[in-house]
C-alpha angles and dihedrals in degrees: 000000000000133000122205125181112200137170113267117252131210089258088062094066094105091045091051091051089049091053091047090052092047091050091048090051091050091049091047089242103112089128088065098049105100103142114129132201088255090055091051093047091048097046103035102032105026126109097282110021118197096182130053138199140199126197123215114214125191111200089342095309120115108244106160149353148205124216116194148154140197121269132186130227113207088192093057096031088225141103122250138182125258112204104212097178138011118176135168122186106259092234089058099047118118094041097097096258095124091048091048090053090051092046090051091058094040089055089052089053092051094044092050095043093242120168104217145026111195143167144156126255123190111251093234094052097095096165091056093042091054091045092051091047090052088056093053097268116153118206112235098212094159092073126079119207116235124199133180116186143138116018093354091057092048090050094047092046091052094051 
């Protein structure tokens, strides 16, 4: 068995949407998954991409992905990576694919001299929380996530 992690290509847009939908279903957030193939093509493979993706393949078959972007810490004065999504096909879990995807991005952080590698995990997702802790992840419980979207975003943007 062989694992390869490769950069996503424009031809992977439908696959990426499939992985996003599968992740949303796992996280009980299917109602929030609205990304289309056109969105993925525009934002990952357009003229000036701001978000990036890797595909994990097991024996040549796509089995997972990461989707990420650069952040910036004013406190550190350095960029970091925000891991927006990590997903491995449930039938392929336990084979080290998730860890390999994390290692791939951690190596990028080290190679580029970045200061942080961060992501969210749902508070009910104990298997993932334990996995992330085993990889050196530290839960940042002192922070509260804030979101403005929909009508509230339109109202705020019009102020």
